[in-house]
N, C-alpha and C positions, 0 to 999 in steps of 0.2 A: 589877538591872542588865538592860537590854534584851538585849544579847549577852553571854552568860556566858562561853562558851569556844568554841573551834574544835578539832575533832578531825579528823585526816586520816590517810590510809593510802596510801602509795606514790603520792602526788600530786606530780608534777614532781620537784623536788629533795629532797623529804621521803621518806625511806626508812622503811618500816614504819609502825607505828601511833604517832602522836605527838599530844599534847594541848598546845594553845597557849591560855594564859589562866591564870587568869581575867582578864577585861577590866573595867576600872573606868570611871568617868564620862569620864575623859580619859586614854586609854592611848596612849603613844608607842611606836612600833615602831622600833627602831634596829638598826644592824649595818653591817658593812663592805659595800662593793660586791661583788656576786656571791654574797652569803651566802644570799639567798632571800627578801628582803623583798617584792619584787614578786610572787613566787610565792605568798606569803601573801595578797596582794591578789587574785590570780587565784583562789585557793582560796575566798575569801569570795564573789567574783563567781560562781564555778562553782556553789557550793551554793545561791546565790540565783537560779539559772536564767539567767544571762547566756550568750549564744551564744559558740561557740568562736572565731569570728572576732575577738571583742573580748578574747580571753584570750591573745593573742600566740601563737596556734597555728592552723594551717590546718584540722586535724581534731581531733575529740574524743579519739581514741585516742592522740594525741600527748601528752595530759595525764597518761597513766599512766606510772609510772616503770618502766623496763626493767631487765633483769638486768645486772649489772656484773661485771667481772672481779675476782677476789679481790685482797687486798692483796699477797700474795706473788707476785712475778712468776714464780718458777720452778715454781709449781704451776698446773696447768690446771684450777683448781677454780672453780666458779661457785656463787653462792648461788641459792636457789630463785627462779624467775622469778615476777614479779608479774603475775597474771592479772586483777587487778581493782584499781581505785583508787577511793577514795571520800572524801567530805568530809562532816562532820557539824557543824551549827551548833546550839548550845543557846541558845534564846531564852527570855527570861522576860518575860511581859507585865505589865500594870499590876496584875493580881490575883495576882502572884507565881506564876503557873502556867508551868511549863516546856514549851516546844515544841521537838521534835527534828526538824530539817530535814536530811535526808540525801540526797545525790545520788551515785550510783556510775557508773563508766564502765569497761567491759571493754576488753580489748586489741583487740577487733573494732570498737569505736566505739559499742556499744549503751549507752544511758543507762537508769538506773533511779532512780525517785524514791520516797522513803519519808518518811512523815509520822507521827512518834511510833511508829516501828518498823513501820509498815504501808506496803506498796507501794501507791502511788496513781498516778493519771495526772498528766500535766503540768498539765492544766487545774485539777484539784483542788489540786495543789501550789501553782500560781500564785494560786489564789483564797485559799488560806490566807495567803500572803504579802501579798496585797492587803488582806485583812482587818486586817492589822497595819500597813497604810499603806506597805508596801514595794512600790514600783512598778518592775517589772523593765524595762519598755519605756522609762520616763522616767529610770531609773537615778538616782532621787532619794536614794539611800543611799550613793553612792560617787563619787569623782572620781579618774580614772586619771591617771597621770603624763603630762603634756603636755596634759591637758584644759583647764588654766587658760589656757595660751597660745591654745588654740583658741577658748575662750569670749571672750577679749579681742579676737580678730581676726575674729570671726564677723560676717556681714552682717546687716542688719535682717531679712531674710526668715528666716534661720537662727534668729535670736533669737525670732521669732514662732513658729516650729515648736517650739522648745524649750519655750516657755510653753504651747503647745497640748498638748505631751506631758505637762507637769506638771498642767495643768488637766483633761485628759481630753477636751477638745474635738476632738482629732485623731481620736479614734475615730468621731466623727460626720462626718468629712470625706467619706467615701465615700457615706454616706447623704445628705449635703448635696448632693453633686454629682449623684447620681441624682435627687433631688427637684427640683433646679433644671432638669435636662434634661427631666424629665417635665413640669414647669410650662411650659417653653419650647415643647415639642411640643404640649401642650394649648392654649396660647395661639395658636400658629400654626394649629392645626386650627380653633380657634374663629374666628380672623380669616378663614381660607380659606372657611369655611362662611358667614360673614357676607357676604363679598365675593360668593360664589356666589349667595346669596339676593338680594343687591341686583342682580346681573346678571340673574337670572331675572325679578325684578320689572320691570326695564327691558324685558326681552323681552316680557313679558305686555302691558305698556303699548303697545309697538310693534306686537305682533300684533293687539291690539284695534283700533288705528287701521287696520292693514292689512285687517282683516276687513271693516270698513265700506266701504273702498275696493274690495275684491274683490267684495262684493255689488253695488255700483254698477257695477263693470266687467262683471260677468256680465249685469246687466240691459241695459246698452248693447250687449253682444255679441248678446244675443237679439234686440234691436230691429234691429241691423244685419243679422243673419241673415234675419229676416223680410223686411226691405227688399230684400235680395239675392234672396231667393226670388221676391218679387213682380216684380222686374226681369227675372229669368230667365223667369218665366211670361209676362210681357208680350212679351218678344222671341220666345219660342217660338210664341205665339199668332199674331203677325203674320208669322212665317216660314211657318207652315202656310197662312195666307191667301194669301201671295205665291206659294207653290208651287202651290196650286190654280189661281190666276189665270193663271200662266205656262203651265201644262199646257193649259188651255182655249184660250189664244191660239195655241199651237203646233198643236193639232188643227185649229183653224179655218183657219190659213194653209197647212197642208200639203195641203189638198184642191185648191188651185189650182195645184199644182206639176206635175201629170201631163202636161198638154198642152205646157207650156213646155219640159219636159225632152225630149219627142220631137222638137220643132222644133230644139232646140239640138244634138241628136246629128247630124242631117243636115248642118247648117252646119259643125260641127266636123270632120266627115270630109272635106269639100271643102277646108277650110282646111289640114288636115294634108297633103293631097296637094300643094298649091301650095308649102307650106313645105318639103316634102321635096325637090322639084326645085330650089328656090332654094338649099338647103343643099348639094346636090351641086356646083352651079356655084361656090359660095363656097369649098368645100373645094379644088377644082382651082385657083382663083385664089390661095388662101393657099399652096398647094404651090409654084406658080411664083414667088411673091414670096419665098419662102424661098431658092429657088435663086439669085435675083438678089442677095439679101443676102449669100449665101455667096460669090459671085463678087466683090462689092465688098469683102468682108472680105479675100479672098485678095490683091486688088490693093493694098489698104492695107498688108497685111503685107509686100509686096515693096518698097514705096516707101522705108522706112527703110534697107533694105539698099543700095538704089541711092544714097541720100544718103551713107551711110557710105563706100561705094566712092569717090564723088567726093571726099570729104574726104581719104581716103588718097592719092588722086592729087595733090591740091593740096599735101599735106604732102611728098610725094616731090619735087615741083617746088621747094618751098622749100628742101629739103636740097640739091638740085642747085645752086641759086643760091648757097647758103652756101659750097659747095665751090669754086665759081668765084671767089668773093670771097677765100677763103683762098689760092687759087693766085695771084691777083693780088697779095695782100699779100706772099707769098713772093718773087715776082719783084721787087717794089719793095725788099724788104729786101736781096736779093742784089745788086741794082743799087747800093743805098746802100753796101753793104760794099765793092763793087769801087771805087766812087768814093772811099771813105775810104782804101783801100789806095793808090790812085793819088795822093791828096793827100798822104799820108805820104811816098810816094816822092819827090814834088816838094819837100816841106819838107826832107827829109833832104839834098837836093842843096844847099840854101842853108845848112845847118849846117856846122860845122867838121868836116871829115873829114881823117883822117890816113892817110898811106901806111904801108906796112909798115916802112920805115926809121924814119919818125917815131914809130910806135908802139914800136919797139924802143928808140929813144932815150928815149921817155917812161918806159918800164919801167925802164931802167937808172938814169935820173935819180931815179925814184921810190924805187928800192932805195937809192941813195946818200943821198937825203933822209931815209929811215927810220933811217939811222945817226946822224943829228943829233938833238939834244934828246930823247935816249932817256928820261931821267927825266921830262921834261915830258910825253912821249907816254904813258908808263905812268900818270903822275898823271892825264892827261886821260882815259885809258880807265877808270881807277878812278872819277873824278868823273862820267864819262858813265854808268857803271853805277849810281852813287849817284843821279844825276839821274833816270834811268829809274825806279828804285825810288821815289824821292821823288815823281816825277810820278804814278806809279801810285797811291801812297798818297793823294796830293792829290786825284786824280780820284775815288778811292773815297770819300773823306770828302765831296767835293763832291756826289757822287751820293747819298750817304746824307743829306746835309743840304739836299737840294733842297726848296724850298717848294712846287714844282708838284705833287709827289706828295701832299703834305699837302692842298693845295686840292682835288685830284682826289678824294682819299678823303673829304673832307668833303662834296663834292657828291654823291658816290656814297652816303654815309651818309644824307644828307637824302632822296635819291630812294628809298632802301630803306625809310626810315621812312614815307614817303607810301604806297609800295606795301604795306607791312605793315598800315597803318591801313585801306587799301582792302580788303585781303584779309580782315582781321578783320571788317569791316562786312559784306562779302559772305557770310562764313561764318555770321555771326549771322542774316542775312536768310534764308539757305537753311535754317538750323536751325529758326527760328521757323515758316517755311512748312511744313516737314516735320512739326513738332509739331502745327500746326493741322490739317493733313490727317489725321494719325494720330488726333487727338482725335475728329474727325468720323467717321472710319472705325470707330474703336473704339466710338463711340456707336451706330453702326448695327449693329455686331456684337452689342453687349450688348442692343440692343433686340429682336433676333431671338428670338422665344419658342421654347422647347422644345415638343416634341410634347405632353408631359404638361401643360404650363402652358396651351397652347392648348385642349386637351381639357377641362381643368378650368374654364376661362372659358366655354367653350361650354355645358358642363353647368350651370354656375351661371346662365347666361342663360336656359336652358330652365326651370330651377327657378323663377326669378323670373317668367317668363312664365306658368307654369302655376299656381304657388302665390303668392297675393298677400302672404302673411306672411313671405316670404324677403327679408331686408334686404341680405345680401351678406357677403363675407368680412371678418374682423377687420382685415386689412391694408388693405382698401379703405375701411373705416368710420372709421379713425383715422389721424392723421398727427402726427409729432413737431413740436413748436413750433419747434425749431431743427435744422439739419442735423447738428450734432455729436451729437445724441441718437439718431440713427437706428440705429447699431449696438447701443447699449445696449438700446433699446426692442425691437429684433428679437430679441435674446437673451432678454429677460424674457418676451416673448410666446411664444417657443419653438414648441412644437407647436400652440399655439392661433392662430398667425399666419394659417394658412389655414382655420381653423374658420369655419363658416357660421353667422351669427346669424339666428335665426328668432323669431317672436313667441311661439309656443305649442309645447308638447311634441307636440301632435297633428300640427302642421305638420312637425316634425322626423321623426316616424314616417312620415308620408306621403312625405316626400322620400326617406327611406331605402328605402321600398318601391319608389319610382319608380327609384332608382338600381339596385336589385337586379333589377327586371324589365327595365330597359334595358341592363343590364351596362355601366354608365357609370362603374364604379370605386367608390371609397369616399370618404367625407368625414365630418368631425366637425361636429356641430351643437350650438349653444349656445341652448337655448330660454330666452327671457327670463323666462318665468313660473315655471320650476322650478329654475333653476341656483342653487346655494348661494353666497351672497356674504357674506364676513366684513366686519364694519364696519372702516372705515379708522381706524387709530390716529393721531390728530391730532398726537401728540407727535413723530412722525417728520418732520412738515413743517418744523420748526425744530430738529431734534435736533443737527445738526452742520453747520458751514459747508462747503458743497460737496456736500451730500447732499440729494437731492430725491425725493419719491415719484414713482413711474413714472406714476401717473395724472395728476400735475400737469404733466408735460412732453409730453402728447399732447393733440390736439384731436379731439373727437368730438361727435356729436349727443346731446342729453339722453336720447333714446329708447333708446339702446343703452348707457346708463351701467352697467347691471348686468353686461352682458357684459364691458365693459372692466375693471370692478372685479374680476370673477372671473378674468380673464386676468392682471391685474397684481398684485392683492392689495396687500400692504404692501411690495412690492419697492422698493428704493432705487436711484437712479441717482447714482453718485459720480463726482466730477471726476477722481479719481486713486486709485491703490491705497492710498496712505496714509490717505485719508479712509475707504475701505472697511475697512481694518484697524482704524482707530480705533473705528468703529461696532460691528463684529462681535466684535472680540477684546478691545480695551481696555475698552469699555463693556459687553461681554457681551450684546449684543442678538441674539436669535434671529430674524434677518430676512435675506432674500436681498439681497445688495449686488452691483451690477454696475457696473464702470467703463466709461468712454467707449470703451475699446478692446475691450470684450467679456469681460473677465476676471470670473469669478463667485466670490463667497464664499457658500457655501450656509448654510442655517440650522444644519446640523450642524457647521460649521466647515471643511468640505472646500473646496478651491479647484479651479476649472476655468479653464484659460487656454490661451494659444497662439493659433494662427491660427483664427479663428472659422469654423465651417461654415455660419453663417447669412448667406445672401446676400440676405436680404429687404430690407436697407437700400437696395438699388438700386431697389427697386420704387417708392419714393417719388420717385425722380429721373426717372421715365419721362416726365413732362410736359416737364421741361426738355430732356431728350434729344430728344424729339419736336420741340420748337420749333427746336432747333439743326439737326436734320436737314431740317426744312422750309426753313430759311434756306439751307442748303447746296443743297437741290434747286432753289431759286429762282436761286441764283448759278450753277449748272451745269446743263446740259441733262440730261434723263433718258435712258433707253435703256440705255446702257452706262456708268452713273455709277460703279459700283464699279470697272470695268476702267479707266476714265479716272483715277480716284483712285489705283489701284495703279500705273498707268503713270507718273503724276506723282510718286509716292513713289519709284519706281525712278530716274526722272530726277534727282530731288533728291538721292537717295543718291549717285549718281555725281558730281553737281556738288559735293556736300559733300566727297566723298573727294578730288576734284581741288583744291578750294579749301583743304582741310586740308593736302594735300601742299605746295601753293604756300606756304601760311602757314608750315609748318615750314621749307621751304627758305629763305624770306625771313628767318625768325628766325635761322637758322644764318648766312646771309650777313651779316645785320645785326650779329650778335654778332662774327663774324670781322672785318668791316670796322672795327667799333668797337675791338676789341682791337688790330688793326694800326695804327689811328690813335694809340692810346695808346702803342704801342711806338715809333712814329716820333717822337712828341713826346719820349719819354724819350731816344731816340738823339740827337735834336737837342741836348738839354741836355747830354748826355754828350760829344758830338763837337765842340762849339764850341771848347773850348780846344785839342783836338788839331788841328783845322783851321787855327787861327791859327799853331800851332807848325809844321805842315807847310808852310804858305805861306812862313814866314820861312826854313825850311831850304831850300826850293826856290829862293828868290831868292838865298840865299848861294851855293848850288852853281852857279847860272847865272852869277853874277859871276865865280866862280873859274874855271869852264870857259871863259868868254870871255877871261880873262887868259891861260890856258894856250894857247888857240887862237891868240892874237896872237903868243905866243912861238914856237910851232911854225911859224906862217905866215911869220914873219920868216926863220926858218932855211930853209924851203923856197924862199922868194923868192930867196935868195942862189944857190941851185943852178939853179932853173928860169928865170932872168932871160932868158938867150939863147933858150931853148926857147919861152917865152911871146911874145917879140918875133917869132920866126919864124912862129908860128901865128896871131898877131894877137889875143891876149887879154891882159888886164891881169895876171892871175896864173893859176897852174895850178888853183886852186880854182874859178874861174869856169868853166873848161873842164870840169871834172869834174861840176859841178852841172848844166850845160847838157846834157851827154850823158846823164846819169842821168834827167833829167826827160823827155827825148824818148823814151827806152826805156820808161819807165813808162806814158806816154800811149799809145804804140803797143800795148803789151800789154793795157791796159784796153779800148781800142776793139775790138781783135780779140776779146777774151773776150765783150764785150757783143753783137757781131754774131753770133758763133757760137751763143750761147744763143738768140737770137731766131730764127735760121735753123733750129735744131734743133726749137724749139717749133712753128713753123709747119709744118715738114716732118712731124712726128708727127701734128699735128692734121689735116693734109691727107690723110695715109694713113688715119687713122681715119674721116674723113668719106667717103673713097673706098670703103672697105669697107661702111659703112652704106648708101651710095648703091647699091652693087651689090645688097645684100640687099633694099632697098626696091624696086628695079627688078624683081627676081624676083617679089616679092609683088604688085607692080603688074600684072605680066603675068597672074598668076593671077586677080587681081580683075577685070581687063578681060574675061577669058574668062567669069568668072562673071556679070559684068554683061550680057554679050551674051546668055547663056542666060536670065537673068531677064527681060530685055526681050522676048525671044521668047515667054516664058510669059505676060507681061502682055498682049502683043498677042493671043494666043489667048484669054485670059480676057475681054478687051474684046469680041472677036467673039461669044463665047458669051453675054455680057451683052446685047448688042444683039439677038441672036436671042430670048433669053428675054423681053426687054421687048416685042418684037413679039407673042409669044404671049400675054403678059399683056394687051396692048391688045385682042387679039381676044377673050380671055375676058371682059374688062370690057364690051365691046360686047354679047356674049351675055347677060351679067348685067343690063345695062340693059334689054334686051328683056324679060327675065323680070320685072324690077321693074315695068316698065310694065304687063305683063299682070297682075301681082299687085295693082297699084294699082287696075286696073279691076275685078278680082274683089273687092277690099276695098270699093270703092265700092258694089258690089251687096250686099255683106254688111252694110253699116251698118244698113240697115233691119232685116235679120234679127237683128242684135246687140241691137236694142232689147228684143226678147223675152228675150234672154239676160241683159240688165241687170236686167230685171224679175225674172227667176229668181234671179239672184245676190242682188238686194236681199231677196227673200223668204227665200232660204237664210241670208243674213246675219242677218236679224231672228230667224229660228228658232234660229240658232246662239247669238245673244245671249240669247234666252230660256232655251235649255238651259244656257248658262254661268251665267246668274243662278240657275237651278235648282240647278246644281252648287255654286255659292257659298253659297246658302241652306242646302243640305244639309250642307256642311262647317261652316257656322256653327252649325247645329242639333246636329251631332255634337260640336262643341267645347263647346257648352253642356252636353250630356249628360255628356261626359267631365269637365267642371269639377264638375258636381254629384256625380259619383262620387268624384273625388279629394278634394273638400272636404267630402264627407259631407253634402251638402245633400239634405234629404228632399223630393224632388220628388213632388207628388201625381200618381199614375198610375191610369188606369183599367185598362190591361192592360200586360203586359210587365214587364221588370226591367232596371235600369241595369247589372247585371253583364254583360249581353250586349253592352254597348258596349266595343269594344277600347280599350286605353290608348295605342296607337301611332297616329300620324297617317299611315295608309297609304291613299293615294288610290285604289289599285286595289281596296281593300275598301270605302272610304267611298262611292264613286260607282259608277254602273253602267258597263257596257262602252260603247264608242263606238256611236252610233246608226246602225243599218243602214237602208237604204232598203227599202221593200217592193216588190212587183212593179209597182205603179202609180207609183213614183217619189216617194211621199210619205214624210214623216219623222214619227216618234213622239217624244213627250217622253221625256227621260231618266228612267230608273227609278232612283231613289235608295234607299239603304238606310235604313229606319226602325227596324230592330232589333226590330220587333214591339211598339214602345212607343206607347201612346196616353195623352196627358197630360190631366189633369183641370184645366180652366181656370175652374172655378166661383169660385175666389178672386178673379178679376178682375171689376171692376165694368163697367158699360156704357160709361162715359167712356173707360176704358183700352182697351176692345175697339175703340171707334170711332176713337180718336185714335192715329195712327201717326206723329206728327210728331217731329222730332228734339228739340223742346223737352221733350216728355214724358220721353224717355230721358235727357236732360240733367238733368232734375229728379231722377230716380232716382239718377243718378251723383253729383249734388251732395249729396244726403242721405246716401248711403253714404260719400262722401269725408269729410263733416263728422263722421259718427259714427266713422269709422276714425281720423281725426286726433285726436279726443278720446280714443279708446281708446289710441292710441299714446302720447299724452302721459301717460297714467295709469301704465302699467307696474306693475300691482299684483302682490302675492304671492298667488296663488290657493290656496296651501296654508296660508294663515294660520289658517283655522278649525281644520284638523286640528292644526296646530302649537300653537294656543292651548290646546287640551285637553291635549296632551302636556306643555306647559310648566306648566300649572296643576297637573297631577299631580306633575310634577317639583318644583314649588315646595313642595307639601305635604311631600313626602319630604325636601326640603332643610331645611325648617323643623324637622322632627323631628331631623335630623342636627345642625342648629345648636344646638337646645336641649340635646341630649346633649353636644355639644362644650362648650357653656357650663358645664354642670354639671361635666363632667370638668375643665375649666379651673379652676373654683372649688375643686374638691376638691384638685387638684394644687397650687394656690396656697396653700390652707390647710395642706396637708401640708408644703410647702416652708417656709412661714412658721413652722410649729411647729419643724421641725428647725433653722431659722435662729435662732429664739429660744433654743432649748436650747443650741446651740453658742455663741451670743453670750453667754448668761448664764454658761456655764462659763468661757469665755475671759475675760470682763470681771471675773468674780469673782477669778480668779487674778491677772489683770493689776493690778487695783486694789490687791490685797494686796501684791503685789511692788513696785508703784510707791510705795506708802506706806512700805514697809520699806527700800527701797534707800538712801534718803538717810540714814536713821538708822544703818544698818549701816555705810555708807561713812564717816559722821562718826566713829563709834566706832572704826573701823580707822585713821583718819588724824589724829585729834586728838592733841595733845601740848602740851608746855609752850609752844612757840612759836606753836602754833595750837590754842588750847583748844576752838575751835568745830569744828575739823576741816574737811574738804572738802565739796563739794556734788556730788550725783549724782541724776539723774532719768531717767525714761523718757518718750518721746513717740511717739504713734501717727501713722502715715502716713495711715491711713484710719479715721476714727472710726465710720463706718457699719458696715463689715465689717472689723474690725481683723485678723481671722485671714487675710484675703485679701491683706493688704499687710504692710509691715515695721514693726518697732519699733526706734527709734533709742535707743541708750544713750549718755548724756553724763555724763562724770565730770570734775570740776575739782578738782585737788589743792589743798591749803591754800596760800594766798599766791601763787597762780598764776592767770594770766588764762585765759579759756576757749579751749580748743583741741579739735580733733577727736581721737577715740580713736587714730587712726593716728599722731598726732604726739606721743603720750605716750611716756615712757621705758618700758623693760622692767619695772622695779619698779612704776611707776605703773599700767601695764596689769595687772600681776598683782594688785595691791591692788584695782583696780576690778573685775577678774574675780571675785576672792574675795568682794567685797561683793555682786556679783550672784548668785553661787552660794549664799551664805548667805541672801540675801533670797528666792531661789527655794525653798531648802530649808525656809524658814520657813512656806511654804504647804503645808498637809497634810504636815508633816514625817514622815520615817521615824524610827523610834525610835533609830536609830544612823546615823552619818555617817562613812564611811571616806575618808580623804584620803591620796593617794600623792605625797609630795614636792612639795606645792604651794608650798613656800617656797623653791624652788630659785633663783628670780630675785630674792629679797628680801635686803636687807641686814639686819644684826642688829637695827636699830631697828624696822624694819617687821615682822621675824620676832617680836620681843617683843610688838608690838602685836597681831599675829595670835594669838600664844599667850595673851595676856591675854584676848582676846575669846573664844577657845575655852574657856578655864578658867572664865570668868565665866558662860558659857551652858551648860556641861556640867552635867547633872543626871540624875536617875533617868529622866526622860522623853526626854532628848536626850543620847545618848552619842557621844563623838568617839573615833575610832581613827585616829591620824595616823602615817604613815611619814615619818620625817625624819632628816636627818643634821646639823641645826642644833641645837647645844646649848642656845641661848637659847629653843628651842621645847620640846624634849622634857624639859628640866629642870623645866618647870612642869607636867608631867603628874602624874596621880594614881598611875599605875603605868607600868612599863616592861617591854616585851617585847624581849629581846635575841635576835637571830638570828645564828648563826655557822655556819661550815662545819666539819664534823667530817671531817677528811681521812682518818681511819682507815677509816671506812665510806663515805666519799664521799657524805655526806648533810648536809642542813641540820638544825640543832638549835636549840632555843629555850630561853631563860631568862626567867623572869617575876619582876619585883621590884615589890612593893607599896610605893610611895614614901609613901603616906599613913600607913603603919605605921612604916616606917624612912625617915626623911627622906633626901633625895637628897644632902644636904650631908655625911652621915656617911661615905659612901664616896667621893663625889666622882667627877668624870669620868675621871681617870686610872685609878682602880680598875676602873671599869666597862669601859673600853676594853681593859684588860689581860685582864679576865675573858673578854670576847667573843673576843679573839684566841686 
């Protein structure tokens, strides 16, 4: 028997030392729940080295049984504490040799392993188990409770890992991963070295081409330098000849100057005396003329005061006439009032007048009549009040419903609309004019250069004049193709935007030396022959839509291409921030990206944004601004152009403010009138019914009042009949109406005349007061006028006196002029000698000027040779004595002084002690001083310079070629080493891969072949004698351990379905089939199952039991924990576990069913025994 027995001591629920067994080929472990069956499973797992986490305990020390309280509750008695727990497994191999595997655990958690009663390490202990094919990591010897469900629901990857554990290929997983990483690193290194070698090979090819170009370039430079040297020698030779010739001419002409100078001195003295006398007379004349002008000015200043006084006198006369007119009007109005009063008096005489007795009679009759028709009178008063109310309402409604107001408002609305449109047009015109003037003014302000910019341009002009290899600033040598790229290009150029491009490094050094000596500031230089230029990556030209290389959006000459490539590099100009983010972040390109607004995403991923400090974009607009300013200058006169523009802007701002206020007022009036018109239209619609109703009411009241008046009139006529006949009227009402009308007319006329008389009286009084004040001022003005007229008379007298003196002075001046003319006529002949002298002096001066000019030209040539390091052949002297500054005080001699005899000497110019060797010039060049010869030199030099400029070679190509060739040899060694390392890593990886693949496929093939047989055996029956179908499929056949394994099981007489759709029993049977198939590969000598039949019915339990019994043998032992009788009744032996309540411990009973059949005792007996 592989597993003979299990001995344990104080392990979990087992108290003391107990022996469980012996175990047969098929041993069933039974017992009630909580008796300790699973603890037996844990004991077997513990002794075979399974970790504590899988033994239903968090720590190993929890596996040791602790002391318990005694059975008698009244005694405080304890049994001896268990200090150590251990489990012993007795195993018998195929040679019938017993192996004792023992594992102990103390209460502190320390483990001890013994093999055949010898303490060993865990490694030796595990090696002994492995030698008997007991794999602890794979757990190929036991199935815990619940593992069946886990196996049935595991994923393909988990199934792959399970087979890897069984096959042993999982142990190679770490080595496989390391080998694969090593292979990838080696392959990447080899690829890198190959790419590096290919790049260096390309560099070598490029440098070889550049080497030939550089050699040709140097030859042309030497030829050009020799030609420049011959041109300088040619010019210096003829300058020396011209200096000598001019000096000889000056010495010859200066000898004839002595006699002419003595004669000129005598004539000059006489002329000066005459001119002095004439100047005195002229000064006196000018003084008198100033006095006359002063008097005329005083007279002119008095005349406006006289005119103003006359105007005030006339104004006072006008006021007096107005006052007289008002007085006449007042008299006319008073006369008209008197006449009206008289007319009223006469009219009243013709009216009906009553005596006191008649008036008393009228009043008594009126009182008697008031007693008649009292009700009608009351009704009449009531109706009269109602009529007034109705009439007032009617008038209000009519006033509200008048159409004239509506027409007036519509006309006003139309006029306001026209005024509003005109005001808007005027406002827009003023605004556009102001914008145009502001644009021109701003253009002029922006065009004003700062002091630093002007100094920089002046310095650059000096460098270009002195050094022919200076090309200019980067900002002047390039220009964006479109205006929208200006900001982005200026940001990309950055500090290089003001850098100066030169042809050679030597030129840059000379320029720096010049700036240092002249203290002209600092500048950055880009020599075309030495700057490092990285090749442009062509993939960025079409990498993304909206992204362009910076070098593709600027225009420049081909000669300065290297400088532009150096300044721009692979920088991209992006249309928007989204394009820049896509290139730099999404695509992960390490390149500088700049948007049109100037925001930068650097190679490192950082961003720079906000308002840009680069104002260089405006520099490219200078020509446009200059053209606009020229147009503005043509349209407006110069002088005070800026003041005129500012004054125009101020005027326009005031006009705009007024127009804006008028526009706002018109808008308010327009909206108010529009709202009022709408309100009137609504009132018209609302009041129309009310107006009709009021008219009807008023007509009704009028008719009723007329009827009542007729009734009252009849009553009054009966009383006033005799009274009316006596005064001569038809009825008393006619008399009352006539008297009332006369009184009203008299009152109105009196009021009208009184108002007019009061107005004229007040106006006359006001004008009288103003007239008095004016007369007072007029008296003062007349007095002032008399005084001013007296002053004017005196000034005119003074003026006449001074004019007489001027006339006398002019006569004296004429006499002096006549004498001067006579003297001048005598001096004409004497002046001929002076003219000859002046002509001689002029010719000598021209010769000296030519000598000075030639000396300056010679010094400039010396200076050029020194700055450009031209080796001028010298007999004596050194070019270091030539100063670098153009100082005329040092370059030429002092002004030429005359000697005692009046002659002049040639100017002494500075030659710095230099004598040039002209042996290199041939006879033709010495004799020919024509401009054509010099032009031929210039043409040859220009041709060579143009050819040199077009070449732009890399002069360091020869040195770089040697370095790159050495670098290539080193790189080839590294590439060969990397290739060998790659091959070694690949071979090592393939070896590990092969071993892992062989281990895995060997186990997989065996399990795949067995799974269908095991499943058929577990599922076949009378209804399905062939059983079900089960198979495995790989997701990756190349590397199956890297992917999953799918397990498919189709129960008998059922269609194919996924494992998740099977029932619980079907999943359990499929999982058991898989476990049995896996266990068949390198099987352990025994197999422990813990309640794997929990989810099976009796039929399937019987099938599983038959399978276990048929395969149980000396080489394959089954130990099954089960509560199903249909399973454990087919076992060869039974181990019963029960709970001994007396000692609170698990106990075991062993029954050999093969000796005593199970049917002898039966299930009831066994259950009774266990209880």
